[in-house]
C-alpha positions as CSV (number, residue, x, y, z in Angstrom):
1,M,0.0,0.0,0.0
2,R,2.8,2.4,0.9
3,D,4.7,1.7,-2.3
4,A,1.5,2.0,-4.4
5,L,0.7,5.4,-2.9
6,G,4.2,6.7,-3.2
7,W,4.5,5.6,-6.9
8,T,1.1,7.1,-7.8
9,V,1.9,10.4,-6.2
10,D,5.2,10.6,-8.1
11,Y,3.6,9.6,-11.3
12,F,0.8,12.2,-11.0
13,G,3.5,14.8,-10.2
14,G,5.1,14.2,-13.5
15,K,1.8,14.4,-15.3
16,D,0.8,17.8,-13.9
17,V,-2.2,16.3,-12.1
18,D,-3.7,18.7,-9.6
19,S,-3.3,17.7,-5.9
20,P,-1.4,14.5,-6.7
21,R,-1.4,13.1,-3.2
22,R,-5.1,13.7,-2.7
23,S,-5.9,12.1,-6.0
24,A,-3.6,9.1,-5.2
25,E,-5.3,8.6,-1.8
26,W,-8.8,8.7,-3.3
27,L,-7.9,6.2,-6.1
28,L,-6.2,3.8,-3.8
29,S,-9.2,4.0,-1.5
30,E,-11.5,3.3,-4.4
31,A,-9.4,0.3,-5.6
32,T,-9.2,-1.3,-2.1
33,G,-12.5,-0.4,-0.6
34,L,-10.7,1.2,2.4
35,S,-11.3,4.7,3.7
36,R,-8.5,7.2,3.3
37,I,-7.8,6.9,7.0
38,E,-7.7,3.1,6.9
39,L,-5.2,3.3,4.1
40,Y,-2.5,4.6,6.5
41,A,-3.3,1.9,9.0
42,A,-2.8,-0.7,6.3
43,F,0.4,0.6,4.8
44,D,2.2,-2.8,5.0
45,R,-0.7,-4.8,3.4
46,P,0.0,-6.1,-0.1
47,L,-2.5,-5.3,-2.8
48,S,-4.2,-8.2,-4.5
49,T,-4.0,-8.8,-8.2
50,E,-7.5,-7.4,-8.6
51,E,-6.7,-4.3,-6.6
52,R,-3.6,-3.6,-8.6
53,A,-5.5,-3.9,-11.9
54,T,-8.3,-1.6,-10.7
55,L,-5.8,1.0,-9.4
56,R,-3.9,0.8,-12.7
57,D,-7.1,1.7,-14.7
58,L,-8.0,4.5,-12.3
59,V,-4.6,6.0,-12.4
60,K,-4.6,5.9,-16.2
61,A,-7.9,7.7,-16.4
62,R,-6.8,10.4,-13.9
63,A,-3.5,10.9,-15.6
64,A,-5.4,11.5,-18.9
65,G,-7.1,14.5,-17.2
66,T,-10.4,12.9,-16.2
67,P,-11.6,14.7,-13.1
68,L,-11.2,12.8,-9.9
69,Q,-14.9,12.9,-9.3
70,Y,-15.7,11.2,-12.6
71,V,-13.0,8.5,-11.9
72,T,-14.4,7.6,-8.5
73,G,-18.1,8.4,-9.4
74,E,-18.5,10.4,-6.2
75,V,-18.2,14.0,-4.9
76,C,-18.4,15.3,-1.3
77,F,-20.7,18.3,-0.9
78,R,-21.3,19.8,2.5
79,H,-22.6,16.8,4.6
80,L,-23.5,14.6,1.6
81,V,-21.6,12.2,-0.7
82,L,-23.2,12.3,-4.1
83,S,-22.9,10.3,-7.3
84,V,-21.6,12.0,-10.4
85,R,-20.8,10.7,-13.8
86,P,-19.5,12.2,-17.1
87,G,-22.1,14.5,-18.5
88,V,-23.1,15.8,-15.0
89,F,-21.6,19.0,-13.8
90,I,-19.4,18.5,-10.7
91,P,-20.5,20.7,-7.8
92,R,-17.8,23.0,-6.4
93,P,-17.1,23.9,-2.8
94,E,-17.9,27.6,-3.4
95,T,-21.5,26.6,-4.3
96,E,-21.9,25.4,-0.7
97,V,-22.4,29.1,0.2
98,L,-25.5,29.1,-1.9
99,V,-27.0,26.6,0.5
100,D,-26.0,28.8,3.4
101,I,-27.8,31.7,1.9
102,A,-31.0,29.7,1.4
103,L,-30.8,28.2,4.9
104,E,-30.3,31.6,6.5
105,H,-33.5,32.9,4.8
106,I,-35.7,29.9,5.7
107,A,-34.3,29.3,9.2
108,G,-37.4,30.5,11.0
109,V,-39.9,29.0,8.5
110,E,-41.7,25.9,9.8
111,E,-42.3,24.2,6.4
112,P,-40.4,26.2,3.8
113,L,-40.9,25.7,0.0
114,A,-37.8,26.0,-2.2
115,A,-36.8,25.5,-5.8
116,D,-33.3,24.8,-7.1
117,I,-33.0,25.7,-10.8
118,C,-30.4,24.1,-13.0
119,S,-29.9,21.6,-10.3
120,G,-27.4,19.3,-11.9
121,S,-26.5,16.4,-9.5
122,G,-29.0,17.8,-7.0
123,A,-26.3,19.0,-4.6
124,V,-27.9,22.3,-3.6
125,A,-31.5,21.0,-3.4
126,L,-30.5,17.9,-1.4
127,S,-28.4,19.9,1.0
128,I,-31.2,22.3,1.7
129,A,-33.6,19.5,2.5
130,H,-30.9,17.6,4.5
131,E,-30.1,20.6,6.7
132,H,-33.7,21.9,7.1
133,P,-35.7,18.8,8.1
134,S,-39.1,20.1,7.1
135,A,-38.2,21.8,3.8
136,R,-39.7,20.8,0.5
137,V,-37.6,21.4,-2.5
138,W,-38.3,21.1,-6.2
139,A,-35.2,20.7,-8.4
140,T,-35.3,21.4,-12.1
141,E,-32.9,20.2,-14.7
142,T,-32.9,20.6,-18.5
143,V,-31.1,17.4,-19.4
144,A,-33.0,14.2,-18.6
145,E,-29.9,12.1,-18.0
146,T,-28.6,14.7,-15.5
147,A,-32.0,14.8,-13.8
148,Q,-31.9,11.0,-13.4
149,C,-28.6,11.4,-11.6
150,A,-30.2,13.9,-9.2
151,S,-33.1,11.5,-8.6
152,V,-30.6,8.7,-7.8
153,N,-28.9,11.0,-5.3
154,A,-32.2,11.8,-3.7
155,E,-32.8,8.1,-3.1
156,R,-29.2,7.6,-2.0
157,C,-29.6,10.4,0.6
158,R,-33.0,9.2,1.7
159,L,-34.5,12.6,0.7
160,A,-36.7,11.6,-2.2
161,E,-39.9,12.2,-0.2
162,R,-39.0,15.9,0.2
163,V,-37.0,16.6,-3.0
164,T,-38.8,16.4,-6.3
165,V,-36.7,16.3,-9.4
166,L,-38.3,17.7,-12.6
167,V,-37.1,17.8,-16.2
168,G,-37.5,21.0,-18.2
169,D,-36.2,24.5,-18.9
170,L,-35.5,26.7,-15.9
171,L,-38.7,27.4,-13.9
172,G,-41.0,25.9,-16.5
173,P,-41.5,22.4,-14.9
174,L,-42.5,23.8,-11.5
175,P,-46.1,22.7,-10.5
176,A,-48.7,25.5,-11.0
177,E,-49.8,25.2,-7.3
178,L,-46.3,26.6,-6.3
179,R,-46.9,29.9,-8.1
180,G,-46.5,32.8,-5.7
181,R,-45.7,30.5,-2.8
182,L,-42.0,29.7,-2.9
183,D,-39.9,31.0,0.1
184,T,-36.7,30.9,-1.9
185,I,-35.4,30.1,-5.3
186,V,-31.7,29.3,-5.7
187,A,-29.7,28.6,-8.9
188,N,-26.2,27.9,-10.1
189,P,-26.9,28.4,-13.8
190,P,-24.3,28.2,-16.6
191,Y,-22.5,31.5,-16.3
192,V,-19.2,31.3,-18.3
193,P,-19.3,33.9,-21.1
194,S,-19.1,32.1,-24.4
195,A,-15.9,33.8,-25.5
196,E,-14.1,32.4,-22.3
197,M,-15.1,28.8,-22.8
198,A,-12.0,28.0,-24.7
199,S,-9.8,29.3,-21.9
200,L,-11.2,27.1,-19.2
201,P,-8.8,24.6,-17.5
202,R,-8.3,21.3,-19.3
203,E,-10.2,19.2,-16.8
204,V,-13.2,21.5,-17.1
205,A,-13.3,22.2,-20.8
206,G,-12.3,18.7,-21.9
207,F,-14.6,16.7,-19.6
208,E,-17.5,18.6,-18.1
209,P,-20.7,19.3,-20.1
210,G,-20.5,22.6,-22.0
211,I,-24.3,23.0,-21.6
212,A,-23.7,23.4,-17.8
213,L,-21.1,26.1,-18.3
214,D,-21.8,28.3,-21.3
215,G,-23.9,31.3,-20.1
216,G,-24.1,33.1,-23.4
217,V,-22.4,36.3,-24.7
218,D,-22.3,38.1,-21.3
219,G,-22.6,35.0,-19.1
220,L,-26.0,36.1,-17.9
221,D,-28.4,34.5,-20.4
222,F,-29.7,31.8,-17.9
223,A,-29.5,34.1,-14.9
224,R,-31.5,36.7,-16.7
225,G,-34.3,34.2,-17.5
226,I,-34.4,33.0,-13.9
227,M,-34.6,36.6,-12.5
228,V,-37.5,37.4,-14.9
229,G,-39.4,34.2,-14.2
230,A,-38.8,34.0,-10.4
231,R,-41.0,37.0,-9.7
232,E,-44.0,34.8,-10.6
233,W,-43.1,32.0,-8.3
234,L,-41.7,33.7,-5.2
235,A,-44.0,34.5,-2.3
236,P,-44.0,38.2,-1.2
237,G,-40.6,38.7,0.5
238,G,-39.3,35.5,-1.0
239,L,-35.5,35.3,-1.7
240,L,-33.8,34.7,-5.0
241,A,-30.1,33.7,-4.8
242,L,-27.9,33.2,-7.9
243,E,-24.3,32.0,-8.2
244,L,-22.7,34.0,-11.1
245,D,-19.3,34.6,-12.6
246,T,-17.2,36.7,-10.2
247,G,-16.8,39.5,-12.7
248,R,-20.5,39.8,-13.5
249,C,-22.2,39.8,-10.1
250,R,-22.5,43.6,-10.2
251,H,-24.2,43.5,-13.6
252,G,-26.5,40.8,-12.3
253,A,-27.4,42.9,-9.3
254,R,-28.2,45.9,-11.5
255,E,-30.5,43.8,-13.6
256,A,-32.3,42.4,-10.5
257,E,-32.9,46.0,-9.4
258,S,-34.3,47.0,-12.8
259,L,-36.7,44.1,-12.6
260,G,-38.1,45.4,-9.3
261,Y,-36.3,43.2,-6.8
262,S,-35.5,44.8,-3.5
263,E,-32.6,44.5,-0.9
264,V,-30.3,43.4,-3.8
265,S,-26.8,42.5,-2.6
266,V,-23.7,40.8,-3.7
267,R,-22.0,38.2,-1.5
268,C,-18.5,36.7,-1.7
269,D,-17.5,33.1,-1.7
270,L,-15.1,31.6,0.8
271,T,-12.1,33.0,-1.1
272,G,-13.4,36.5,-0.9
273,R,-14.5,36.8,-4.6
274,E,-17.9,38.2,-5.5
275,R,-19.9,35.2,-6.4
276,F,-23.6,35.5,-5.4
277,V,-26.5,37.9,-6.2
278,I,-29.2,38.0,-3.5
279,A,-32.5,39.7,-4.1
280,R,-35.9,39.9,-2.4
281,H,-39.3,39.8,-4.2
282,G,-41.0,43.0,-3.3
283,K,-40.2,46.7,-2.6
284,G,-37.2,47.8,-0.6
285,G,-33.6,49.1,-0.9
286,G,-30.9,48.9,-3.6
287,A,-27.7,47.0,-4.4
288,S,-24.8,46.9,-2.0
């Protein structure tokens, strides 16, 4: 085990793989069925023929640039471990703040109703439901295969009774009875400006679905559609929270103001970069 880990770390270092030791630990864990902590307690254990063959295939895929999450088929997001596969956007740590924003708003609501638009793997919707035990969440996703992944995750996390996954464009699939009743709408829509798609890192541009990344000419095509439509679905005082490109949050905030949202603000992610636009449905103050 020790030799396999050391060789894999060195090999990844020569292949410019990000976080070579972390990648090596995850793949060795996947190949052996041991947790990353258990690996270190079993350093002197030989690998079986099957484990070596499995590790060899995993290392080959990772060295070719395949994201670690696609290689292992899993991603950690807040308190959940979710399934992901090629074609499904990999949720990022910065998106966890989007969950914080929603939870802060519904903290005092007994049975809140929420919608997660462009849900992908279902990470945000499932986290809201997991951390607010009486919340009901509707997750919409354009691509049927991606929505199926979100449904699998809902079952996996035992949240299928409170998280409903729907297929369709933006807010279109939401049930009519939710109109004007949602306490919060959150979204991490595609937001990369089309002209910047080619400059994305190799692991992103080469492996993750472009439909989940390309936000149009100014990166706000999908966000704009959500802002326009959300006014119909939010309850009075309901909160809209969008994750956007760090250079376009101020533009998004101004558009939210122009659409009549109040208390519009921009919030930073954990690295201090502007990342989220927050707006309330109804009258009030301006952007900050």
